[in-house]
VMD Tcl script that draws the C-alpha trace (Angstrom):
set ca {
  {94.84 103.31 124.16}
  {97.01 106.35 124.78}
  {95.70 109.10 127.11}
  {95.78 112.33 125.14}
  {95.67 114.42 128.30}
  {98.99 112.85 129.36}
  {100.42 113.51 125.87}
  {99.44 117.17 126.19}
  {100.89 117.43 129.69}
  {104.25 115.92 128.81}
  {104.38 117.85 125.55}
  {103.80 121.17 127.31}
  {106.57 120.48 129.81}
  {109.08 119.52 127.12}
  {108.15 122.48 124.90}
  {108.65 124.87 127.80}
  {112.09 123.47 128.56}
  {113.13 123.53 124.88}
  {112.03 127.18 124.68}
  {114.07 128.02 127.78}
  {117.12 126.34 126.23}
  {116.69 128.47 123.10}
  {116.45 131.62 125.17}
  {119.55 130.75 127.15}
  {121.52 129.99 123.93}
  {120.38 133.32 122.45}
  {121.36 135.26 125.58}
  {124.78 133.57 125.67}
  {125.34 134.17 121.94}
  {125.42 130.42 121.27}
  {124.18 129.02 117.96}
  {120.79 127.32 118.17}
  {120.76 123.50 118.17}
  {120.29 121.93 114.77}
  {117.28 119.67 114.08}
  {119.05 116.46 115.04}
  {120.54 117.86 118.22}
  {117.07 119.22 119.19}
  {115.62 115.80 118.63}
  {118.24 114.15 120.86}
  {117.75 116.74 123.58}
  {114.01 116.44 123.17}
  {114.19 112.72 123.69}
  {116.07 113.17 126.98}
  {113.56 115.80 128.12}
  {110.58 113.63 127.24}
  {111.94 110.85 129.49}
  {112.55 113.40 132.31}
  {109.00 114.73 131.98}
  {107.49 111.21 131.97}
  {109.49 110.36 135.09}
  {108.20 113.49 136.84}
  {104.70 112.60 135.74}
  {105.01 109.11 137.19}
  {106.13 110.54 140.53}
  {103.13 112.81 140.65}
  {100.79 109.95 139.76}
  {102.35 107.84 142.55}
  {101.84 110.62 145.14}
  {98.27 111.05 144.02}
  {97.55 107.34 144.28}
  {97.00 106.94 140.55}
  {97.83 103.68 138.76}
  {101.32 103.39 137.27}
  {101.78 103.14 133.54}
  {103.19 99.97 132.09}
  {106.52 100.09 130.32}
  {104.65 99.64 127.01}
  {102.35 102.61 127.85}
  {105.39 104.80 128.72}
  {107.01 103.97 125.40}
  {103.81 104.74 123.56}
  {103.50 108.03 125.45}
  {107.11 109.00 124.64}
  {106.58 108.25 120.97}
  {103.36 110.24 120.80}
  {105.03 113.29 122.39}
  {108.07 113.04 120.04}
  {105.69 112.75 117.05}
  {103.99 116.01 118.03}
  {107.21 117.91 118.83}
  {109.32 116.80 115.86}
  {106.88 115.40 113.34}
  {103.25 115.53 112.29}
  {101.71 114.17 115.40}
  {99.38 111.19 114.85}
  {100.19 111.26 111.13}
  {103.59 109.83 111.97}
  {102.13 106.40 112.74}
  {100.91 106.24 109.11}
  {104.29 107.41 107.83}
  {105.93 104.54 109.68}
  {103.66 102.08 107.92}
  {105.53 101.07 104.68}
  {102.33 99.63 103.17}
  {100.69 103.06 103.09}
  {101.47 105.03 99.93}
  {99.25 108.16 100.20}
  {97.51 109.92 103.08}
  {94.63 112.36 102.53}
  {92.68 114.29 105.14}
  {89.71 116.63 104.95}
  {89.74 118.10 108.43}
  {91.32 116.29 111.33}
  {88.86 113.40 111.41}
  {88.20 112.40 107.77}
  {91.40 110.53 106.95}
  {91.77 108.35 103.90}
  {94.69 105.92 103.47}
  {95.74 104.53 100.13}
  {97.92 101.41 100.26}
  {100.61 100.38 97.82}
  {98.40 97.56 96.51}
  {95.61 100.06 95.67}
  {93.35 99.35 98.58}
  {91.78 102.25 100.45}
  {90.56 102.60 103.98}
  {89.50 105.22 106.48}
  {92.02 105.97 109.18}
  {91.92 107.36 112.71}
  {91.89 111.20 113.31}
  {95.24 112.95 112.88}
  {94.57 115.64 115.54}
  {92.00 116.43 118.26}
  {90.57 119.28 116.20}
  {90.97 121.20 112.93}
  {92.71 123.92 114.94}
  {95.30 121.47 116.25}
  {95.74 120.05 112.71}
  {96.63 123.48 111.40}
  {98.98 124.06 114.32}
  {100.78 120.75 113.67}
  {101.20 121.72 110.00}
  {102.39 125.19 110.92}
  {105.15 123.78 113.13}
  {106.15 121.30 110.42}
  {106.39 124.19 107.95}
  {108.63 126.12 110.29}
  {111.23 123.37 110.55}
  {111.16 121.76 107.11}
  {113.22 122.55 104.02}
  {116.21 124.81 103.63}
  {114.18 127.89 104.55}
  {111.26 128.42 106.89}
  {107.87 128.03 105.28}
  {104.75 129.85 106.40}
  {101.23 128.37 106.80}
  {98.75 130.99 107.84}
  {96.08 133.35 106.49}
  {98.67 135.17 104.42}
  {100.06 131.92 102.99}
  {97.17 129.38 103.08}
  {98.83 126.71 101.00}
  {101.84 124.66 101.99}
  {104.02 122.47 99.86}
  {107.09 120.78 101.36}
  {109.23 117.61 101.57}
  {109.21 115.56 104.74}
  {112.39 114.01 106.16}
  {111.53 110.58 104.64}
  {111.16 112.18 101.19}
  {107.35 112.23 101.14}
  {105.67 115.22 99.48}
  {103.16 117.13 101.63}
  {100.54 119.59 100.40}
  {98.12 121.31 102.79}
  {95.63 124.13 102.47}
  {93.52 126.19 104.85}
  {90.87 128.93 104.48}
  {90.69 128.34 100.68}
  {88.85 125.10 101.58}
  {85.93 124.54 103.86}
  {88.16 122.69 106.30}
  {91.94 122.33 106.38}
  {93.08 119.61 103.94}
  {96.19 117.49 103.75}
  {97.71 115.20 101.15}
  {100.96 113.26 101.59}
  {102.47 111.29 98.73}
  {104.99 108.72 99.72}
  {108.15 107.81 97.77}
  {108.73 104.21 98.62}
  {111.72 103.90 96.34}
  {114.34 106.40 97.43}
  {117.18 104.31 95.94}
  {116.08 102.55 92.78}
  {117.68 101.16 89.64}
  {116.37 100.37 86.19}
  {116.73 96.68 87.09}
  {114.49 97.33 90.12}
  {111.87 98.83 87.78}
  {112.02 95.76 85.57}
  {111.28 93.69 88.69}
  {108.34 95.91 89.57}
  {106.91 95.57 86.03}
  {107.38 99.25 85.31}
  {109.69 98.77 82.36}
  {110.67 95.82 80.18}
  {114.13 94.44 79.68}
  {114.35 96.03 76.22}
  {113.39 99.38 77.75}
  {115.98 98.97 80.48}
  {118.75 98.45 77.87}
  {117.40 101.38 75.81}
  {117.17 103.82 78.75}
  {120.61 102.82 80.14}
  {122.23 103.50 76.78}
  {120.27 106.76 76.41}
  {121.78 108.01 79.68}
  {125.25 106.85 78.69}
  {124.88 108.51 75.31}
  {124.03 111.77 77.06}
  {120.56 112.12 75.57}
  {118.40 114.87 77.04}
  {115.38 113.08 78.51}
  {112.02 114.42 79.69}
  {109.79 112.12 81.72}
  {106.05 112.71 81.37}
  {103.01 111.34 83.11}
  {100.03 112.14 85.25}
  {99.96 112.50 89.07}
  {101.47 109.71 91.06}
  {102.58 107.50 88.17}
  {106.24 107.24 89.12}
  {107.93 110.12 87.26}
  {110.35 110.84 90.13}
  {111.01 107.16 90.66}
  {112.04 106.72 86.99}
  {114.18 109.89 87.23}
  {115.96 108.37 90.24}
  {116.57 105.16 88.33}
  {118.00 107.05 85.35}
  {120.24 109.06 87.61}
  {121.54 105.80 89.08}
  {123.03 105.21 85.64}
  {125.11 108.37 85.84}
  {128.73 107.84 86.89}
  {130.17 109.22 90.13}
  {132.65 111.41 88.29}
  {129.94 113.65 86.80}
  {128.83 116.93 88.33}
  {125.03 117.13 88.80}
  {123.21 120.40 89.42}
  {119.58 119.91 90.57}
  {116.77 122.46 90.60}
  {113.53 121.60 92.41}
  {110.52 123.46 93.82}
  {110.74 121.25 96.93}
  {113.90 119.23 97.58}
  {112.79 115.75 96.74}
  {115.54 113.79 94.92}
  {117.99 114.28 97.77}
  {120.93 113.01 95.79}
  {123.43 114.35 98.29}
  {122.16 111.67 100.70}
  {123.97 109.07 98.61}
  {127.53 110.45 98.15}
  {128.74 107.02 97.10}
  {126.65 107.42 93.91}
  {126.84 111.14 93.33}
  {129.67 112.81 95.27}
  {129.51 116.05 93.24}
  {126.00 117.42 93.53}
  {124.62 120.94 93.90}
  {120.96 121.01 94.91}
  {118.91 124.18 94.53}
  {115.46 124.56 96.10}
  {113.13 127.48 95.54}
  {112.66 129.93 98.44}
  {109.34 131.45 99.42}
  {109.02 135.18 100.04}
  {109.26 136.30 103.66}
  {106.39 137.87 105.58}
  {107.23 141.21 104.04}
  {106.98 139.70 100.56}
  {110.75 139.85 99.96}
  {113.42 137.31 99.22}
  {111.61 134.93 96.93}
  {113.84 132.89 94.63}
  {111.85 131.03 92.01}
  {112.61 128.10 89.68}
  {113.52 130.35 86.74}
  {116.16 132.10 88.86}
  {117.52 128.73 89.96}
  {117.71 127.30 86.49}
  {119.76 130.34 85.40}
  {121.96 130.04 88.50}
  {122.47 126.32 87.85}
  {123.97 127.03 84.47}
  {126.71 129.05 86.18}
  {127.67 126.02 88.26}
  {129.28 124.22 85.32}
  {127.05 121.18 85.40}
  {127.83 117.99 83.54}
  {124.10 117.37 83.69}
  {121.26 119.70 84.65}
  {118.35 118.03 86.51}
  {115.10 119.94 86.84}
  {112.73 118.08 89.17}
  {109.61 119.26 87.37}
  {109.24 121.83 84.58}
  {105.82 123.26 85.26}
  {105.71 126.80 83.93}
  {106.96 129.37 81.47}
  {109.39 130.79 83.96}
  {111.73 127.81 84.14}
  {110.99 126.02 80.85}
  {112.52 128.65 78.54}
  {115.88 128.88 80.42}
  {115.90 125.05 80.74}
  {115.43 124.59 76.98}
  {118.02 127.25 76.31}
  {120.55 125.56 78.58}
  {119.96 122.20 76.94}
  {120.22 123.64 73.46}
  {123.56 125.26 74.40}
  {125.24 121.96 75.27}
  {124.30 120.67 78.74}
  {123.86 117.24 77.29}
  {122.49 114.30 79.29}
  {120.13 116.46 81.27}
  {116.74 115.39 82.58}
  {113.47 116.73 83.78}
  {109.86 115.70 84.37}
  {106.60 117.26 83.07}
  {103.05 116.60 84.12}
  {101.40 115.48 80.90}
  {98.79 113.06 79.60}
  {100.76 111.54 76.70}
  {104.30 111.61 75.31}
  {103.16 113.95 72.55}
  {101.45 116.20 75.18}
  {104.93 116.56 76.81}
  {106.20 118.20 73.63}
  {103.07 120.34 73.38}
  {103.44 121.54 76.94}
  {107.09 122.46 76.58}
  {106.18 124.39 73.38}
  {103.31 126.16 75.16}
  {105.39 127.06 78.23}
  {108.21 128.41 76.01}
  {105.69 130.42 74.03}
  {104.28 131.96 77.18}
  {107.74 133.19 78.39}
  {108.62 136.85 78.26}
  {111.13 136.16 75.45}
  {109.79 137.41 72.15}
  {110.48 134.53 69.81}
  {108.44 133.46 66.78}
  {106.59 130.16 66.87}
  {109.07 128.75 64.39}
  {111.98 129.75 66.60}
  {110.33 128.13 69.62}
  {109.76 124.88 67.68}
  {113.44 124.88 66.73}
  {114.38 125.49 70.39}
  {112.27 122.59 71.62}
  {113.50 120.31 68.87}
  {117.11 121.25 69.50}
  {116.85 120.69 73.28}
  {115.06 117.35 73.76}
  {116.19 113.96 72.52}
  {113.71 111.58 74.13}
  {110.41 111.74 76.01}
  {109.52 108.82 78.26}
  {105.87 108.62 79.30}
  {104.42 106.69 82.22}
  {100.82 105.61 82.88}
  {99.00 103.70 85.59}
  {97.18 100.61 84.36}
  {93.65 99.69 85.66}
  {95.25 97.21 88.07}
  {97.34 100.00 89.60}
  {100.66 99.02 87.99}
  {102.73 101.90 86.76}
  {104.32 101.28 83.39}
  {106.41 103.03 80.75}
  {103.96 103.12 77.90}
  {105.64 105.33 75.31}
  {109.06 106.62 74.37}
  {109.07 109.37 71.76}
  {112.17 110.59 69.88}
  {112.39 114.21 68.73}
  {113.63 114.09 65.15}
  {113.32 117.64 63.80}
  {111.08 120.58 63.06}
  {108.75 121.56 60.22}
  {107.69 125.17 60.51}
  {105.93 125.48 63.86}
  {105.65 121.73 64.36}
  {108.13 119.66 66.35}
  {108.50 116.34 64.56}
  {108.64 113.19 66.65}
  {108.90 109.47 66.22}
  {107.29 107.02 68.70}
  {109.95 104.44 69.31}
  {107.91 102.58 71.93}
  {104.10 102.59 71.70}
  {101.57 100.98 74.16}
  {100.99 97.31 73.29}
  {97.97 95.18 74.12}
  {98.94 95.05 77.84}
  {99.60 98.82 78.01}
  {103.34 98.51 78.20}
  {105.46 100.22 75.60}
  {106.79 97.91 72.85}
  {109.06 98.79 69.90}
  {107.10 100.51 67.20}
  {108.86 102.97 64.86}
  {112.50 102.82 63.82}
  {114.79 105.39 65.34}
  {116.68 107.97 63.38}
  {119.91 106.48 62.31}
  {122.05 109.23 63.84}
  {120.57 108.84 67.32}
  {120.53 105.03 67.12}
  {124.19 105.21 66.25}
  {124.76 107.22 69.52}
  {123.02 104.52 71.48}
  {125.03 101.73 69.71}
  {128.23 103.47 70.71}
  {126.98 103.45 74.32}
  {126.52 99.68 74.10}
  {122.94 99.27 72.95}
  {122.00 96.41 70.63}
  {119.82 98.06 68.00}
  {118.38 94.67 67.06}
  {116.38 94.74 70.36}
  {114.09 97.36 68.78}
  {113.15 94.75 66.20}
  {112.46 91.96 68.65}
  {108.81 92.73 69.31}
  {107.73 95.41 66.85}
  {104.07 96.30 66.97}
  {102.17 96.33 63.69}
  {101.82 99.76 62.10}
}
mol new
graphics top color blue
foreach p $ca { graphics top sphere $p radius 0.5 }
foreach p [lrange $ca 0 end-1] q [lrange $ca 1 end] { graphics top cylinder $p $q radius 0.2 }
display resetview
């Protein structure tokens, strides 16, 4: 087992030398090292400090560390300096899907197969846990995040794409939740293999993207909304310009230039310590429209601020756009969009808002998690028109006996014709129609 006193000693030495390097760069007018260069330099300094430590131990007659122990010590120090400390060992385990901690020592691990277990502590104390999170906040994202009494909640994306949420002082002990994204590059065919969608749904969704339908993905927490969004975006050709708006950069489309070489990614910015400089999702959606997108992608529409400009952009012709919404049914997605638009500062009548929603969205795809833990596409709803204050919809796929969406109601002829022109065989919607 690793000696935490040794970890602290080596860590302190490396931290001191990194701080000295920063001071020297600042005094000489040199630009600070970027994150990758710091990690490389840190790795060299860790080895230097361990070598010094081994010399001291030899002089003091203490036992030498084995090569395996030295490697473990170096990894532990690097995890503290450039990651989340002991949490990193869980992030390296591909079988772990979610990590939850209430304080430093009550750690719950949720595996991809649904099993749960208690894990080892992620810090030596709650105070150290907060300090680890504070350092992670300072170096993550496109702008520095705070995690302190003035900003007691933290939401950020980790380098591997995982979503981290932490809170302090508004809970009895500091808490942490990390949601893993195991499928960073995923296709609709992959989702068929995972049992998330059927072959008919794959053909339908592929044609919907090609036909430039505006698609909103709905579902509860951790049902695979972002994964389905990634798969839909995989269907978009490399010649199209994508403009992405997210609270926290999560899709990371620019990491795959072979798929999407023309991508602009916006991420909201928190206010600084003086309360200045905040750039919210609504501002970013409006800015995105000025970037001449072929498709506008909003990671999650979650409030009145961004929903109204999003709907307006879609109604004005940014066809083929996509977003996700936290909702409990495909119909609830429509209800939420209507509610968010009604809550905006724009003074529109309920009838006008209904027309805006109906004119902006073509399809709603809704995901659920089955009792066995499988995530499935259970419903696809087509928006067909408006009647007064009511957005009229048609459930093309409805949950069947196994919970998966099966063809149910015929599509409107105009939209089905769009899908046919994109290569969809309309007869597939008649292959397994559920009884009315």
